[in-house]
C-alpha positions, -999 to +999 in steps of 0.1 A: +249+139+124+222+117+135+238+108+170+242+150+173+207+156+164+194+128+187+218+146+217+202+180+209+168+166+209+173+148+241+188+178+258+157+198+246+138+174+263+151+178+296+154+213+295+113+213+284+108+190+313+125+212+338+103+247+330+080+250+357+045+256+345+031+289+362-005+297+351-002+326+374+013+357+370+020+381+401+026+421+403+028+440+432+022+476+437+027+501+461+009+538+454+007+570+477-027+578+484-019+607+502-008+616+541+018+593+543-005+562+528-001+539+507-019+515+486-006+478+484-018+459+454-015+422+448-028+412+413-031+379+400-034+373+363-047+337+358-045+315+327-077+302+315-093+273+333-074+278+361-091+290+398-069+309+425-088+303+461-098+331+481-084+341+517-114+331+533-125+294+532-146+275+552-128+247+563-091+239+563-102+201+551-099+221+511-074+233+488-049+264+506-063+295+510-043+328+498-020+344+524-010+376+522+016+382+548+034+411+556+068+412+577+068+432+605+089+462+614+086+495+630+086+514+598+050+510+586+014+498+598-011+482+581-044+502+582-075+477+586-082+446+570-076+438+530-100+436+508-101+410+476-117+419+441-153+417+437-154+389+408-154+359+434-170+328+421-191+310+450-198+277+440-201+239+455-165+223+442-167+185+437-132+178+440-135+190+473-166+181+479-172+220+497-185+256+490-155+275+479-148+311+470-123+312+442-110+335+414-106+332+379-090+354+351-075+379+378-075+380+413-068+413+436-059+421+470-058+454+484-042+465+519-039+504+530-007+505+544+009+539+570+043+541+558+067+560+588+097+556+571+099+555+536+136+542+536+129+508+543+109+481+522+079+464+530+086+430+527+066+400+525+048+368+511+022+359+492+007+321+494-014+304+470-030+273+456-042+268+420-061+243+405-079+237+370-106+209+362-084+182+362-055+189+386-042+211+418-005+225+418+014+227+450+010+257+472+036+284+457+048+318+476+058+349+456+083+371+479+080+406+474+100+437+485+087+474+480+095+508+487+075+536+493+086+553+462+055+555+443+069+535+413+057+498+405+074+467+415+068+451+379+059+413+376+064+392+408+074+355+402+074+325+421+103+321+442+114+290+425+116+305+394+148+311+378+148+348+379+132+368+401+132+406+407+117+399+442+141+401+472+145+363+483+143+354+517+163+336+538+156+300+551+151+312+586+125+341+576+104+313+552+107+293+589+096+323+604+068+330+581+055+294+577+049+294+613+032+330+615+010+319+584-002+287+605-008+307+631-028+333+613-047+302+599-053+288+636-065+323+642-092+327+615-104+290+626-109+301+661 
């Protein structure tokens, strides 16, 4: 009996170690706003004590900036630039030794979209990094695939999570997205 209990305890320890800590939960939404236009919203709910970084950082030498990337397609067009929520904290970060724009509690990014063919999904990825006062977690990608139906996609999970309501991108898609994100970041710097 003692060996059985010890075996169960060891097994539960391995299961607990295998769980991925995710202090940031994302919810993606696509709501109609009239005339074939929709409002894409990516909202992060951030655990107490953790931060998510803005899309607009003054240097690449610090944390990874949040990036929203939309896979290109003839079935929709982005209208203007996206907008971040106004609860930004602009502070000097001692860890990175630079001024940073970061969010706590929640972070929302909105993008207006003109949908031409609502039968095809709008696909993309949000890449973000989160830190607290003691450590940073590696950058995480959250895939999304939304149809212009006016319904919420629900909670989005990081692609390495065991279950996900979001579309999984192929390795080729991920490679393409990574290259495109790097090119977009280089354009911002120049």
